[in-house]
N, CA and C of each residue as an Amber inpcrd file, in Angstrom:
protein
   306
  33.5900000   1.1630000  13.5400000  33.5980000   1.0330000  14.3130000
  31.3430000   1.0390000  14.6600000  31.6190000   2.5110000  14.5140000
  29.7930000   3.1780000  14.7850000  29.3000000   3.1000000  13.1530000
  30.3360000   2.7390000  11.8250000  29.2740000   2.6080000  11.2720000
  28.7170000   0.8420000  11.0250000  29.0880000  -0.2500000  11.8080000
  28.5870000  -1.5250000  11.8620000  27.3500000  -1.1980000  12.6810000
  27.4560000  -0.3310000  14.2020000  26.1740000  -0.3730000  14.6580000
  24.7080000  -0.3320000  14.4710000  24.6940000   0.9260000  13.4370000
  23.3240000   1.3760000  13.1680000  22.7280000  -0.0530000  11.8110000
  23.9010000  -0.4640000  11.0860000  23.0800000  -1.6430000  10.8770000
  22.5450000  -3.0060000  11.4830000  23.5450000  -3.0940000  12.9600000
  23.0720000  -3.9430000  13.8910000  21.6260000  -3.7260000  14.6270000
  21.0240000  -2.4440000  14.5520000  20.0910000  -1.5440000  15.8360000
  19.3240000  -1.7620000  14.6100000  19.2370000  -1.8460000  12.9570000
  17.9840000  -1.8240000  12.0410000  17.8320000  -3.5770000  12.0600000
  18.3500000  -3.8620000  12.2050000  18.7220000  -5.6640000  11.4600000
  17.3190000  -5.9010000  13.4600000  18.0990000  -5.6180000  14.7940000
  17.5720000  -5.8720000  15.5520000  15.8350000  -5.2820000  15.6020000
  16.0300000  -4.2850000  15.1020000  14.4040000  -4.0630000  15.6060000
  14.2920000  -4.9160000  14.3540000  13.9190000  -4.6830000  13.7310000
  13.0210000  -5.7960000  12.5850000  12.9470000  -6.7160000  12.6210000
  14.4570000  -7.5140000  13.5090000  13.5290000  -8.7500000  14.1590000
  12.1590000  -8.4340000  15.2930000  12.4400000  -8.1650000  15.8560000
  11.1560000  -8.0850000  16.9410000   9.4630000  -7.6790000  15.9370000
  10.3230000  -6.4050000  14.8420000   9.0190000  -6.2380000  14.8120000
   7.9020000  -6.6250000  13.7450000   9.1520000  -6.8330000  12.5480000
   8.8140000  -8.0150000  11.5980000   7.2510000  -8.8890000  12.4700000
   7.9120000  -9.8870000  12.7690000   6.9550000 -11.1920000  13.9830000
   5.4700000 -10.8430000  14.5940000   5.8470000  -9.4740000  15.1910000
   4.7740000  -8.1940000  14.9210000   3.7500000  -8.2060000  14.3360000
   4.4490000  -7.7600000  13.7860000   3.6530000  -7.4340000  12.3750000
   3.0320000  -7.7560000  12.1650000   3.1540000  -9.0860000  11.1820000
   2.6050000 -10.1410000  10.7840000   1.7660000 -10.9160000  12.0390000
   1.9630000 -11.0180000  13.7230000   1.1230000 -11.7160000  13.7240000
   0.0920000 -10.8530000  13.8120000  -0.2180000  -9.2180000  14.0170000
  -1.3000000  -8.4580000  13.5190000  -2.3040000  -8.7850000  12.8770000
  -1.4920000  -9.7020000  11.3680000  -2.2830000  -9.7880000   9.7870000
  -2.7300000 -11.0430000   9.7830000  -2.0190000 -12.0870000  10.4310000
  -2.4180000 -13.5270000  10.0850000  -3.2210000 -14.0080000  10.7360000
  -3.7420000 -15.0310000  10.9580000  -4.4690000 -15.6930000  12.3740000
  -4.5200000 -16.2530000  13.5440000  -4.8570000 -16.5640000  14.4370000
  -3.4960000 -17.2140000  14.9050000  -4.4490000 -18.4130000  15.0150000
  -3.2500000 -19.0860000  15.6860000  -2.6070000 -21.2160000  16.0930000
  -1.7890000 -21.7280000  15.5260000  -1.5320000 -21.9970000  16.2040000
  -0.2340000 -23.1160000  16.0070000   0.8070000 -22.8560000  14.6050000
  -0.2470000 -23.5580000  13.6550000   0.1060000 -23.6550000  12.2770000
   1.3050000 -21.7450000  11.8940000  -0.1620000 -20.7290000  11.7610000
  -0.1850000 -19.6080000  11.3380000   1.0840000 -19.6020000  12.3810000
   1.7480000 -19.8990000  13.6400000   2.5940000 -18.9370000  14.5780000
   3.6560000 -19.7140000  13.3860000   3.6320000 -20.9200000  12.5600000
   4.9460000 -21.6330000  12.3250000   4.9640000 -20.7990000  11.2670000
   3.9500000 -20.5390000  10.8310000   4.7340000 -19.5950000   9.2110000
   4.3070000 -18.1110000   9.3230000   4.0620000 -17.3610000  10.5280000
   4.8320000 -16.3190000  10.9530000   6.2500000 -16.4590000  11.0560000
   7.1400000 -17.2190000  11.5650000   8.3780000 -18.3220000  12.0570000
   9.6600000 -18.1110000  10.6130000   8.4630000 -18.8470000   9.8440000
   9.0650000 -18.7780000   7.8240000   8.8000000 -17.1040000   7.2090000
   7.7610000 -16.8390000   7.8110000   7.9470000 -15.7150000   6.5090000
   8.6680000 -14.6520000   7.4130000   9.0730000 -14.7110000   8.6190000
   9.5840000 -13.5250000   9.1810000  11.4560000 -13.3170000   8.5320000
  11.8110000 -15.7450000   8.8060000  12.7820000 -15.6740000   9.1180000
  13.6640000 -15.2340000   7.0500000  12.3080000 -15.3570000   6.4480000
  12.7880000 -15.3070000   5.4030000  12.6550000 -13.9110000   4.7420000
  12.2750000 -13.0510000   5.3880000  11.9890000 -11.3090000   5.1000000
  12.6670000 -10.7060000   5.9600000  13.3230000 -11.3810000   6.8270000
  15.0890000 -11.0210000   7.4690000  15.9820000 -11.0900000   6.6350000
  16.2330000 -12.2830000   6.0220000  17.2480000 -12.2660000   5.2450000
  17.5450000 -11.9880000   3.4510000  16.3850000 -11.3700000   3.5090000
  16.1910000  -9.9590000   2.6140000  16.7360000  -9.3200000   2.9800000
  15.9690000  -8.3760000   4.2650000  16.4210000  -7.5510000   4.5510000
  18.0180000  -7.7410000   5.0490000  18.3210000  -8.3560000   5.8500000
  20.0010000  -8.4300000   5.8480000  21.0050000  -8.5280000   4.6110000
  20.1810000  -8.9710000   3.2890000  20.9410000  -9.5040000   2.2830000
  21.4500000  -7.4920000   1.3540000  20.2680000  -7.2250000   1.8890000
  20.0090000  -5.8320000   1.5090000  20.6830000  -4.7880000   1.8270000
  21.0060000  -4.9490000   3.6260000  22.2420000  -4.2750000   4.0240000
  22.9120000  -4.7300000   3.8220000  23.8810000  -5.4110000   3.7140000
  24.8680000  -5.9920000   3.1570000  25.0240000  -4.8660000   1.6480000
  24.2210000  -5.2740000   1.0800000  24.4590000  -3.9620000  -0.7270000
  24.6610000  -3.5730000  -0.2240000  23.8490000  -3.1440000   0.6620000
  23.7970000  -1.0480000   0.6750000  25.0880000  -0.9030000   1.0650000
  25.7520000  -1.6630000   1.9530000  26.9650000  -1.3880000   2.4090000
  27.9710000  -1.4750000   1.5720000  28.4220000  -2.8030000   0.7890000
  29.0690000  -2.4730000   0.1950000  29.1340000  -1.9030000  -0.9010000
  28.3820000  -1.4720000  -1.2540000  27.6920000  -0.1260000  -2.3870000
  28.4430000   0.6200000  -2.1660000  28.1090000   0.9380000  -1.3290000
  28.9760000   2.3380000  -0.5720000  30.4220000   2.4160000  -0.0480000
  31.2940000   1.3640000  -0.0400000  32.4040000   1.1160000   0.1600000
  33.0690000   1.1370000  -1.8180000  31.9870000   0.7850000  -2.8000000
  32.2520000   0.6840000  -4.6060000  31.6370000   0.1970000  -5.0200000
  31.2970000   0.6270000  -6.2330000  30.7530000   0.3210000  -7.3330000
  31.8560000  -1.4550000  -8.1050000  32.9790000  -1.3900000  -7.6790000
  33.2390000  -2.8340000  -8.2230000  33.1180000  -4.2240000  -7.4120000
  32.2260000  -3.8470000  -5.8810000  32.1440000  -4.3550000  -4.9860000
  31.0540000  -4.7570000  -5.2810000  30.4690000  -4.8020000  -5.7460000
  28.6180000  -4.8480000  -6.0920000  28.5130000  -5.6080000  -7.4160000
  30.0970000  -5.9440000  -8.6160000  29.6100000  -6.8170000  -8.8000000
  29.6060000  -8.5030000  -8.2690000  30.3140000  -8.5570000  -6.8200000
  29.3500000 -10.0310000  -6.6140000  28.4950000 -10.4120000  -6.7330000
  28.2150000 -11.8030000  -6.7810000  26.6190000 -12.6300000  -6.8900000
  25.8710000 -12.1970000  -5.7440000  24.5960000 -12.1740000  -6.1830000
  23.6780000 -12.2500000  -5.0500000  23.7780000 -13.3530000  -3.7910000
  24.4850000 -14.6970000  -4.5370000  24.8650000 -15.8420000  -2.9730000
  25.7950000 -14.8170000  -2.7980000  26.8690000 -14.1250000  -3.0800000
  27.3910000 -13.6760000  -1.6060000  26.8370000 -12.7850000  -0.4780000
  26.0120000 -11.8550000  -0.8550000  25.7010000 -11.1150000  -0.1220000
  24.2130000 -12.0530000   0.9880000  23.8120000 -13.2450000   0.2480000
  22.8760000 -13.8360000   0.8470000  23.9660000 -15.0010000   1.7280000
  25.0890000 -15.1790000   1.6850000  26.0620000 -15.7710000   2.6880000
  25.5050000 -14.6600000   4.0400000  26.3970000 -14.0510000   3.6640000
  26.8320000 -12.8790000   4.8720000  24.8230000 -13.2740000   5.5070000
  23.9790000 -12.5260000   4.6460000  22.7310000 -12.5320000   5.5380000
  22.1740000 -13.7290000   6.0310000  23.1360000 -14.9220000   5.9330000
  22.7570000 -16.3730000   6.9040000  24.0540000 -16.2640000   8.0490000
  25.1700000 -15.6130000   8.2940000  25.8480000 -15.1700000   8.8970000
  25.1990000 -14.0220000   9.8940000  24.3330000 -13.2560000   8.9000000
  23.6270000 -12.2030000  10.2010000  22.4750000 -12.7750000  10.9550000
  22.3430000 -13.6520000  10.8870000  21.3940000 -14.5080000  12.0230000
  21.5940000 -14.7580000  12.1870000  22.7050000 -15.1120000  12.5940000
  23.8520000 -14.9540000  14.2800000  23.0190000 -13.2800000  15.0910000
  22.5140000 -12.3900000  14.7880000  22.7170000 -11.2080000  14.8990000
  20.5070000 -11.3400000  15.1950000  19.9270000 -11.5290000  14.3760000
  18.7210000 -11.2790000  14.0770000  18.1000000 -12.8620000  15.1450000
  17.9710000 -13.8540000  14.4120000  17.6670000 -14.8540000  14.6550000
  17.0780000 -15.1170000  15.9420000  18.2680000 -14.6840000  17.4280000
  17.5710000 -15.3560000  18.5040000  16.1410000 -13.9520000  19.1990000
  16.1990000 -12.6290000  18.2250000  15.8160000 -11.3210000  18.2700000
  14.5980000 -12.1010000  18.2420000  14.3910000 -12.6910000  16.7970000
  13.0600000 -13.4270000  16.3210000  12.4950000 -14.0180000  16.2920000
  12.7560000 -15.3590000  17.3590000  12.5690000 -16.5630000  17.8030000
  11.8440000 -15.8460000  19.2930000  12.0450000 -14.7980000  19.7540000
  12.3770000 -14.2370000  21.2990000  10.1590000 -13.3620000  21.0070000
  10.6470000 -13.0500000  19.6670000   9.6960000 -12.3200000  19.6060000
   8.1950000 -13.0580000  18.7450000   8.5290000 -14.4160000  18.5840000
   7.8120000 -14.9100000  17.8610000   7.2560000 -16.1720000  18.7720000
   7.5710000 -15.7580000  19.2940000   7.1970000 -16.5340000  20.6270000
   6.2010000 -16.0070000  21.7550000   6.0830000 -14.3890000  22.4780000
   5.8680000 -13.8450000  22.5500000   4.6380000 -13.9400000  22.3620000
   4.2300000 -14.1970000  20.3210000   2.9030000 -13.8730000  20.0100000
   1.4740000 -14.4470000  20.7590000   1.2840000 -15.9350000  21.1450000
   1.1350000 -16.6200000  21.9350000  -0.1370000 -15.4990000  23.2850000
   1.2610000 -14.5040000  23.6930000   0.6250000 -14.2410000  25.2280000
  -0.7940000 -13.3450000  24.6390000  -0.7800000 -12.6890000  22.8340000
  -1.7940000 -11.6260000  22.7880000  -3.0500000 -12.7970000  22.4030000
  -2.6040000 -13.5690000  22.2530000  -4.1480000 -14.7290000  21.5070000
  -5.1930000 -15.0330000  22.5670000  -6.5240000 -14.0690000  21.5390000
  -7.6060000 -13.9520000  22.2840000  -8.8150000 -15.3860000  21.8150000
  -8.7280000 -15.9860000  20.8190000  -9.4500000 -17.0410000  20.3660000
  -9.1370000 -18.2360000  20.3460000  -7.4570000 -17.8770000  20.0920000
  -6.8540000 -19.4760000  20.0570000  -6.0400000 -20.0820000  21.1580000
  -6.6930000 -21.2340000  22.9270000  -5.7600000 -21.3560000  23.5030000
  -3.6860000 -22.2070000  22.8960000  -3.1760000 -21.6910000  23.5320000
  -1.3820000 -22.5870000  23.7740000  -1.3750000 -23.7860000  23.4970000
């Protein structure tokens, strides 16, 4: 059971931090907010697939023979964990806007 807690914590923290970092890098505004959401979702999907690939690698090299699509499908299922946190993080970004009003 403890083997699953660390990856969940990593994904949850990444789901909060990635949109926050992108919000610092990209300009303010609604179109950029949408871009931040899309870039965050893509980044978290790749990160989730990498975490699953790493966890499978710990199980044995034969498991790594799976197609990349398998890991992407697992990452999509992991969106149940990171997507709500990412949405809250993206929705929180306009609170810090100085130049553009929501």
